[in-house]
VOFI-769424 format. One record per residue: residue in one letter; x, y, z of N, C-alpha, C in turn. Coordinates in steps of 0.1 Angstrom, whole numbers, plus 5000, padded with zeros to 4 digits. Example, Ala and Ser with C-alpha at 12.3 -4.5 7.8 and 13.67 -1.06 7.14 Angstrom:
// VOFI-769424
A513249435078512349555078513249675078/S512849785071513749895071512950005079/
END
This chain:
// VOFI-769424
M500849885000500050005000500950125000/A500450234994501150364994501250425008/E502350495010502550555023501650665026/F501350745015500550865017499250855009/D498250925013496950945006497151044994/Y497851154997498051254987499551304987/L500051304975501351374973501151504966/I501551614972501251744968502551814963/I502551844950503751904944503652054944/G504352124953504352264954503752314967/A504552394974504052444987503652594986/G503052624975502452754973501152764979/L500352864976499052894983498052774980/Y497952744967497052634963497352504970/G498652464969498952334975498852334990/S499152444996499052455011497552445016/V496652515009495252515012494752365011/F495152304999494652174997495252075007/A496452085011497051995021496452015034/H496152145038495552165051494152105051/E493352115041492052065041491951915041/M492851855033492851705032493351645045/K494351715052494851665065493651675075/N492851775074491751795084490651685081/R490651635069489651525066490251385068/G491351385075491951255078492951195068/S493251265058494251215048495651235052/K496551145049497951165052498551225039/C499151345041499651415030501251445031/L501851445019503251485018503351595008/V504051705011504251815002505651814998/L505951824985507251834979507451974973/E508552044976508752174972510152194966/K510352244954511652254948512552354955/R511852464959512652574966513052534980/D513852614986514252595000513352655010/N512152695006511152755015509752735010/V508752735019507352725015506852865011/G505652865005505052995001504953024987/G505652954978505652984964506053124961/N505253194953505553334949505053434959/I504353394969503953484980504953474992/Y506053404990507053395001507553535005/T507553555018508153675024509253635033/E510353715033511553695041511853815050/E512153795062512353905071513753955070/V513954085067515254145066515154275074/E516054285084516054405093514654435099/G513954325102512554345108511554375098/I511854375085510954405074510554285066/Q509354265064508854145056509054185041/V510054115035510354145021509554045012/H508754095002508054014993509053974982/R509653864982510753824974510353804959/Y509053774956508653754943507553854938/G507753974943506754074939505754104949/A505154224948504154264958502854184957/H502354134969501154064970500254124980/I499054164976498054224985496854134984/F496454084996495253994996494054084995/H493154054986491854124985490754034980/T489554054985488453974981487154044985/S486054004978484754044982483953934987/D484653814988483953694993484253685008/P483253705017483453695031483953555036/S483453455029483953315033485353295031/I485953355020487353345017488153425027/W487653545030488353635039488353565053/N487253515057487253445070488153325070/Y488253255059489153135058490553175060/V491153275053492553305055492853365068/N491853425074492053485087492153385098/Q491953255095492253145105493753135107/F494553175097495953145097496853265099/A496253385099497053505101496053625105/D496653715113495953845115496353935104/F495353995097495654085086495654225090/N496554305085496554455088495554525078/R495454655079494454735072495154795059/Y496154735054496854795042495854815031/T495954925025495154955013496054985001/N495854914990496754934979496455064971/S497355154972497155284966498455324959/P498755264947500055284941500055424935/V501355474933501555604926502255574913/A501955644903502655634890503555754888/R504755724884505755834881506055834866/Y505755944859506155964845507056084845/K508356054841509456154842509456204856/D509156334858509156394871507756434876/E506756364870505456394873504856274881/L504056294891503456184899501956194898/Y501356074896499956054895499355944903/N498155964908497555854916496955754907/L496955634912496255514905495355454915/P494255394910493855384896493355514890/F493055524877492655654872491355704879/N491555814886490355864894490456014893/M489556084901489556224900490856294905/N491556234914492856284917493856284905/T493756174898494556164886494256264876/F492956284873492456384863492856524867/H492756554880493156684885494656704883/Q495456604885496856614883497256634868/L496456564860496656574845496256714839/W495056754843494456864836493956974845/G494056964858493557064867492057074868/V491356974863489856964865489556934879/I488356974883487856954897486656864897/S485756884888484456814888484456684879/P483656584882483556474873483156504859/A482256604858481756654845482856704837/E483756784843484956834835485856724831/A486056624840486956514836486356424825/K485056404826484456324815484456394802/E484256524802484356604790485756594784/M486756604792488156604787488456464780/I488056354787488256224782487556204769/E486256234769485456214757485956294745/R486456414748487056504737488256434731/Q489156384740490356314735490056184728/K489056114732488655994725488156024711/K487356134711486856164698487956214688/E488856284693490056334685490856224679/C490856104687491655994681490955924670/G489655934669488855894658488955744655/I489055664666489155514664487855444668/N487355374659486055294661486355144662/E487255094654487554954654489054934656/P489454924669490854924672491554794666/K492754814661493454694655494554644663/N494854724674495954684683495754744697/L496654714706496454764720496454914720/E497354974713497555114713496155184709/E495655134698494355194694493255164704/Q493255044710492255014720492255104731/A493455134737493655224748493255364745/L493655414733493255544729491755564728/M491155454723489655464722488955464735/L489655404745489055394759489255514767/V490555574767490855684777491455804770/G491655804757492255924751493755924752/R494356034746495856034744496656064757/D496156154766497056194777497256074787/I496156014791496255894800497055784793/Y496755764781497555654774499055684773/E499355804768500755834766501555834779/K500955884790501755904803501655784812/L500555714812500255614822500055474817/V499855454804499655314799500755264790/K501155354780501955304769503255244774/G504155324780505455274784505355154794/Y504555164803504355054813503954924806/T502954934797502454814790503554754781/E504254844774505354794765506454724773/K506754774785507754704793507254574798/Q506054574802505354444807505454334797/W505154364785504954264774506154254765/G507154344766508354334758508154364743/R507054424740506754464726506054604726/R506154664715505454794713503954774714/A503254874719501854864721501154854707/S501654904697501054894684501254754678/E502054674684502254534680501554434688/L500854484699500154394708498654384704/P498054274706496654254702495754344711/A494654394706493754484713493154414725/F492954284725492154214735492854224749/I494154244749494954244761494254354771/I493854464765493154564773491754574769/N490854494775489454494771488754624777/R489354664789488854784795489954844804/L489854974806490655044815489755114825/P489855074838488955124848489155274850/V488055354849488155494851487055534861/R487555594872486655634883486455784884/F485255824884485055974886484756004900/I485555954909485455984923486956004928/Y487056074940488356094946488755974955/D489255864949489455744956490755674950/N491755664958493055604954493155454957/N492055394962492055254966492055174953/Y493055094950493155024937492154924935/F491754854946490754744945489354794950/N488354734944486954764948486454664958/D487254564962486854454971486554504985/C485654434992485254475006486454455016/Y487254345013488254305023489654315016/Q490554375024491954395018492954405030/G494054345028495154355038496254265035/I497254265044498454185043498654115057/P499053985057499253915070500353985078/I499954015090500954075099502053965102/G503254005099504353905100504653835087/G503953865077504253805064503453685059/Y503553655046502753545041503453405044/T504753405046505353275049504853215062/K504653295072504053255085502653195083/M501853265074500553215071500553075065/I501453065055501552935049502052825058/E502952855067503452765077502352715086/N501452815089500352775098499352685090/M499152705077498352615069498952475069/L500252465068500952335067501252275080/D500852335091501152275104500552135105/G501352035109500951895109501051815096/V501551885086501651825073503151805070/E503551685066505051665063505351735050/V506451815050506951895039508451855036/K508751835024510151815020510551925010/L511552015015512052125007513152074998/N513552154988514752124980514551994973/T513351964969512951834963512251854950/D512951804939512351814926511651684922/Y510351694923509451574920509751514906/L509851594896509951544882511351484880/A512351514888513651454887513551304891/D512651264899512551124903511051084904/K510351124893508851114893508350964896/E508950874889508550734891508550684905/A509650714912509750674926508750744935/W508550874933507650954941506150904939/D505850874926504550834923504050714931/K505050624935504650504942504350534957/T504650654961504450684976503050724979/A502150754969500850804972499750754963/D498550754968497450704960497050814950/R497050944954496651054945497751154945/I497851234935498851334933498251464929/L498551574936498251714931499451774926/F499451824913500651884907500352034905/T501052124911500852264909501952334901/G502752254895503752314886503152334872/G504052364862503552384849503052254843/I501852254837501352134831502152094819/D502652184812503552154801504852084805/D505352134817506552074822506351934827/Y505151904832504751774837504851674825/F504351714814504351624802505551644793/G506651694799507951704791507851794779/Y506951894779506851994768506551914755/C505851814756505651724744504951794732/Y504151894735503551974725504252114723/G505352134730506052264731505652334743/P506452434747506252514760505152614758/L504352624769503352734770504152864772/E503652974768504453104770504053174783/Y505053244788504853324800505653454799/R505353544808506253654810506953634823/S508253664824508953644837509353784843/L509953774854510353894861511753874867/R512553984868513753984875513754094886/F514254054898514154154909515554194914/E515654324916516954374922516554444935/S517054384946516754444959517954504966/E517754604974518854664981518354714994/M519154715005518854775017519454905018/L518655005022519155145022519255195037/D520255265040520455325053519655455055/M518355435053517455555055516055495060/E515255585066513955535071512955525060/N512955605050511855615040512455655027/Y512355575017512855605004511955674994/Q510655614993509755674983508355714989/G508155685002506955725008505655645005/N505855534997504755454993505255314991/A504355214993504755074991505155044976/V504355104967504455074953504455204945/V505555224937505555334927505855274914/N504855294904505055244891505855344882/Y506655304874507455384865506955364851/T506155454846505455434834506155484821/E507355544823508155594812508955474806/F508855454793509455334787510955334789/E511655444789513055454790513655404804/V512755404814513155344827512955194826/P513955114827513854974824512954894833/Y512754934846511954864855510554914855/T509554834859508154884859507754944872/R508354904883508054964896509154934906/I509055024917509855004928508954974940/I509254864947508454834959509354864971/E508754934981509354964994508554885004/H509154775008508454665015507854715029/K508554795036508154835050506854895050/H506454965039505155035039503954945038/F504154815035503154715035502654695050/E503554715059503154695073503354815082/F503354935075503455055082504755065091/G505855015086507054995094507755125098/K508355125109509055235115510555205116/Q511055105110512455065111513355175106/E514655185111515555285107516055265093/K516055145088516455115074515255075066/T515555065053514455025044514954935033/V514154845027514454765016513554795005/I514254814993513454844981513854734970/T512854714961513054614951512554674937/R513454674928513154714914512654584906/E511654604899511054484892511154504877/Y511854414870512154414856511354304849/P510454334840509854224832510854164822/M510654034819511653964810510853874802/D511453834790511053724782511253594790/W510353504789510553374796511153274787/Q511953194793512453074787512352954796/C512352834791512252714800513352714810/G512952684822513952694833513852814842/M513252924836513053044844511753044852/E511653134862510453144869509353194860/A508153124860507053164851506053244860/Y505753374856504853454864503553474857/Y503553524845502253564839501953484827/P500953394827500653324815500253414803/V500653384791500353464780499053404773/N497953434778496653364774496153424761/N496953404751496353444737495753314731/E495253334719494553224712495453104710/K496753124706497653014704497952934717/N498253004728498652944740497452874746/N496252934745495052874751494752734744/A494952734731494752614723495752504727/L497052554729498052454734497752404748/Y497252494756496952444770495852344769/E494852354761493752264759494252124756/K495352114747495951994744496551924756/Y497252004764497851954776496751914787/R495751994787494651954796493951824792/G493951804780493351674775494251554780/L495551574779496451474785496251454800/G496051564806495851564821494651484825/G493651494816492351424819492451274818/K493551234812493751084810494551024822/E495151114830495951064841495051004852/Q495350884856494550814865494550874880/K495650914884495850954898496351094900/V496451174890497051304891496051414888/M496051514896495251634894496151754892/F495651854885496451974882495752094888/G496552184895495952304901496852414902/G496352534905497152654907497352724894/R498152834895498352924883499052854872/L500052764875500852704865500052574860/G499452504869498752374865497552404857/M496952524859495652554852495952664841/Y497152704840497652804830496652924829/R496452994841495753114840496153204853/Y496253334851496553414862495353424872/L495753404885494653404895495053494907/D494253584911494453654923494353554935/M494953594946495153504957493753444962/D492753534963491453484968490953374958/K491153394945490653294936491453164937/V492753174940493553054943492952974954/V492753044965492152974977490852914974/K489952984967488652934963488752814954/A489652814944489852704935490352584942/A491252594952491752484960490652424968/L489852514975488752464983487652384974/Q487452434962486552374953487052234949/A488352224947488952094943488751994954/V488952044967488751954978487251904979/E486351994977484951964977484551854966/R485151874954484851784944485351634947/I486451634954487051504958486151434969/T485851514979485151464990483651434988/E483151494977481751464973481551334966/K482751274961482651154953482351034962/
END
């Protein structure tokens, strides 16, 4: 008989929720993690008393009270509100696009003035059937917002000129005619006090975890240890890229500790000018209202992805979605393996959606 009921590949959020729930239902679980830490891309590491988000900024937000209550079992959340600032050359603008942004751009005060300005610029562009992302954005918000706050940032994100990107990437650009810098509309928002790693460790309490372990390097042997397997890595990687690799965008991070209390006055500052090679600077202490004498900042550089690199953002265009369906078809033929998470399901998921998807997977299993 197999030693474990479930072998879970990946100690990120999806795998950790799944492991916690199955353990509570009496299943014996083993979690394998390639990295030397749990948490996946929400891993936080303490540096000088500051919780550093090693793989980019993560703010938990949801409008689902059941999901909010669920994660609050494992951590106390602070009241952090995501209110990024955009820097274009030496100009600063509030995000998301709201009345503060419009006042900064044009000096307008009323929503009626802002709407009139945007509609005038949209009309001046004269675009009815956009053929690319640039035309789509101009049709949605006009030239000023596009040129200063969308164009350069988007081109850095995707590694291509906006005029070369498909229009569907930006189906809409949220415009708010109120004075509100809160990026999210969700009812609940915050960051675990003490970092995400502690939250994940609490989820995995009582579950056996093996770090620095590459499941695929010894797949046949590991498969014998469990009755069922949850794989949260890349579904294309699992099948040896037999149909070719799915595409992603990757990121490179440059962090440094500064001997000062406050570098930029905000947790996230986006750099929307194309000539600045990074998309944003994160100052981690502001996620937890830190008062430390030093600070840690991280510059975030988008990169083309190649096999072996960290995969962050699935490129869900028509070509890749069709390729994923082929891999999903193979996955459906696996007798004892399930696929989950951002990489296993090949779609970008906010953290609350990851938690919900993992809980739904557990319910499907236990209902059988």
